N, C-alpha and C positions, 0 to 999 in steps of 0.2 A: 455891188451888192454886199452880201454878208462876208464874202471872202476878203474884200477890201477892208471892211470893218475889222475882221479878225487880224489882218496884217497890222492895222493901226494899234490893236490891243497888244500885239506881240505874240499872238498864238503861233506855235511852230508846226503843228500837225494838221494843216488845213486839208480837208478831204473832199470838200464840196465847193466847186468853182463854177461861177456863172460867166459865160462869154457872150458878148453882145456885139453885133455888127450891123452896118447899114443894110446889107442884103447878102444873100448867098450863104447863110449860116448852115443850112442843111448840107450843102456840098462840102463845106469845110469840116463839118462834124463827121461826115462819112470818111473823108480822107484822114482825119485825126484818129478815128477808131481803127482804121487799117494800120496806121503807123504805130500805134501803141498796143495793138492786139486787144482792143476793148470791144465791148458789145454795144451796138447801136440800136436805139429804138425811139419811137415818137412818144413824147409826153403829151403833146397836144397837136394832132395832125392838122387840124383846121388852121391853127396859128403857126404851124411849122416849128414848134418847139421840140428840140431833140435832146436826148441824153446819151452819154457814153459812160459805161461802167467798166472799170478796170479792177479786177481782182488781183491782189498781190498776196505774198505769203502772210503779211501782217495785217493788211487793211483792204478796204473797199474804197476806191477813189471814184468820184462822180463829177462829171463835167456836163453842164447844161448849155446848149447853144440856142440862140434866138436872134431874130432880126429886130431892129428898132420898131417899137409900137408908137407911131407918131412920126412927125416929119424929121426929127433929129434926136440926138442923144439926150439933150436936156428935157425934151418932151417925154421921152421914155422914163428918165429918172423921176419925173414929176408923178408918175403913176405909182411909185414905190410907197411902202407903208410908213416907214419911220426914217428920219433924216440920216441915222447911222447906216441905213441900208440903201441910201440914195446917193452913193458915192461910186465913181468909176475911176479907173486908171488906164492909160494907154499901155497895152500889154507889151508891144514891141519896145517901147521906151523903158518899161520896167525891167524887161529881160536884159536890155543893154546896160543899164546903169544901176539897177536894184534900188532905185530911189523912189520915195513916195512924195517927192516935192511936186510932181505934176498932176496931182489929183484933180479930177473934175467933180466939183462939190458945190452945186448951186444952192443947196439948202443948209450949208454950214454944218454938215454932219460930223466933220472932223472935230469941231469944237465940242459937239455934244458927246462924242466918244471920249474926248479928253475929260469932260465933266461927268461922264458915266450917266448920261441922261437918255431916256427913251422919249422922243418927241415926234408927233405926226408931221408929215411933210406939209400938209395943207388941210383946210376944212373939207369934209366930205369923204376923206380917204377911208374912214372906218365904215361908213355906210356902204361903200362900194364893195367891200368884202368884210362882212362882220366877223369873220374868223380873226381878224386883226385885233379885235377887242381882247381875245384870249392870248394871242401872240405877244401882246405887250407884257402880260404877266409871265409868259414863258421866257421871254428875254430877260425880264427882271430876275427870274429864278436861275437861268443858266449862265448869265453874264454878271450877275451881281449889280446891275444898273438900277436906277430909280426912275419911275415914270414921272415925267414933267407935269406940273400942276395943271396946266391948260389941257394936256392930253388926258389926265385923270378926269377932269370935268367932262370932256367929250365922251369918254368911255362910259361914265355913269349915265350920261344923257341917252346913250344908245344901247345900254346893257341888254335890254330884252331882245335885241337882234341876234344875240349869240345863239339862239335856238335855230336860226335859219341855215347855217352851213351844214354840210353832210355830216352824219355821225362819225364817219371815218376820220374826217379832217379834225373835228373837235377832239376825238379820242387821242389822236397823235399828239396834239398840243398838250392835252391834259396829262398824258403819261410822261411826256418830257419834263413837266413840272414835278410830277410825283417821283421821278427817278432821282431828283436832286435832294440834297440836304436842305433843311429849313422849309420843308413842305408845309409845316404849320403856318409859318409867316406868309407864304404865298397863297395858301387856301384862305387865310384870313383876309389877304389882299383881294382875292377874288370875291369874297363875300362883301367887303367894304365897297367894291366897285359895282355890286349888283349882279355879278356873273354866276354866283353859285346856285341861287334858287332856280333860275331858268334851266340850268343844266341838271339839277337834282331837286325836282319838286318834292321828292320823298323826304328830303331833309328839312323842309320848311316847317312842318309840325313840331320839329325838335327845338325850334327857336323859342326861348323863354320857358321851355318845359323842363322843370327841375324838381320833380317830386321826390320826397324821401330824404333821409339823412345822408345818404351816400353821395349825393350829387352836390358838389361844391359849385359847379357851373351848370348852366342849362345844358341839355343833352347835345345840342349842336356844337357848342363850344367844347364840350367834353370829347366829342367825336373828332373834331379838328385837332385837338391837343393829343389825342391818342395817336394820330398819324405822326405828330411831331415827336412823340416819345421814342419813335424808332431811332432817331439820331442818338439818343442816350444809350439805347440798347446796343447799337452798333459800336459805339465808342467803348462800351464796357464789356464787350464780348470776351476779350482776353482775360479779364478779371472774373467774369461769370464762369468761364470754362476754358482753362488752359489747353485741355485736350481737344476740344471741339470748336473753339472760337473761329479758327481759320476755315474749318469745314463749313460752318454755318454761313460765314461771310461769303465764301465762294458760291454756296448754294443760292444765296440771295442775289448774286450778280448774274446768275443764269437767266437766259431769255425764254419766256413762255411764248412770245411771238415778237414780231418786229416792233421795236421801241417799248416793249413791256418786259423789263427785267422783273424777277420775282420780288425784289424790294419795292418796286413801284406798285405791283399788284397787292402786296401786303399793306402798303399805305392806303391804297384804294379801299381794301377791306376794312381797315381801321376807320376810314371816313364814314362808311355806310353801315358799320357793324350793329348800330343800335337803331336802325331805321324803323323797326317794328315796336319800339317801346310805347308809343302813344296808343296803339291798338290793343296792347296786352296789359296796360296799366290797371291795377286794382288796389284798393285801399280798404282793408278790413281791420277795424279797430286800431287804426294807426299803423298797421303793418303794410307797407307799400311793396307790391310784388309786380313782376313783369313775366309771369309764367309763359313759357313758349316763345319769348321774343327772339331767342336764338334760332329756332327752327323756322318761324315765320320770316324772320329777317333774312335767312339764307334763301328762302323762296323768292322774296322780293329782290334780293341781290342778283339772282339769275335774270330777272326781267331787266334790271338796270344794265347788267353786262351785255345782254342782247341788244338793248337800245343803243349802246355804244359800239356795237358790232365787234365785240371782243371774241377771241377764239374760244373754243370749247375748253382748252387747257386752262386759260385764264379764268373762265367762268367757273370751272371746277375748283380751282385753287381758292378763289375769292369766296365762293359759297361755302366751301368746307371750313375755312377759317372762321367764318361767321357762325356756322352751325355748331362749331366746337368751342367757341370763345369763352363759355362759362366753365369749362372743365378745369381751367387753371384756378379759378376762384374756388371751385369745389375741392380741389386738391389742397388748398390752403386752409380749409375749415378746421377748427379745433378738433383734435382726435383723428385727423386724416379723413380720407374719402369713405 
């Protein structure tokens, strides 16, 4: 799976390893946990999928153990989402000779890794677990790979299914995307694939809505670009403030909850900050106004956060940013606030 892909990429700090065997994986996992002083628990008791977590001074290491699903290894690999994740290696041989020559690669995933392509293993794999629709974008964001054209077509064909997985699973994939640079590019990719509107119906009224002289783009594009501007701000922090740049950067790296660093929560707030503009729009004698869109937008943001099962800390941070986002504009007014 992913750990073999990461070895092919040349990643050095692999912390998540999947181990697969014909049978007896639970017994092996228990023995392994005892040998390394790790914590053993079931991920899926019915399917006997187990996880060992080992805390070290620097990292958390995770090992998942499972039996073949299907008659043999090839049948199990055929269940995987993308070719780059449907590769296996013989662990005993790898430990002995540290070589990747003996890969078990029925879907030519090694070639796709070499070409930096995300390709489904077979037709129907996206419908079996619609979260894979979003996982394709997440891998594009975290690995810098490109989604293969045939896979793009399949994602667009089934995009509306992305509303089916549990909110928690969708949230985790979404915030892995938002934690990365180039969030603008990958939010635009989500929109081009038809994944953004099913997840954020509140943003659909912003599409093609561009009233007033201050909007160069429609409000949806403006919102996505606002999330993208964070890259520029992070790059310019040392110039903006020599005294406080490192402090701000460290603050944004803090985690509000699992998989949600503050920088990802801030990009999330950027994406939804103008969600109330259509309801608050007025045009009096050519003067376009959105009075109260900050307060109403913050209230709507709370509902969005709760829909994605975000923590109270994340909900508070996101809604507060949206409620206060006009204050910077007011501070820049001629003559001061």
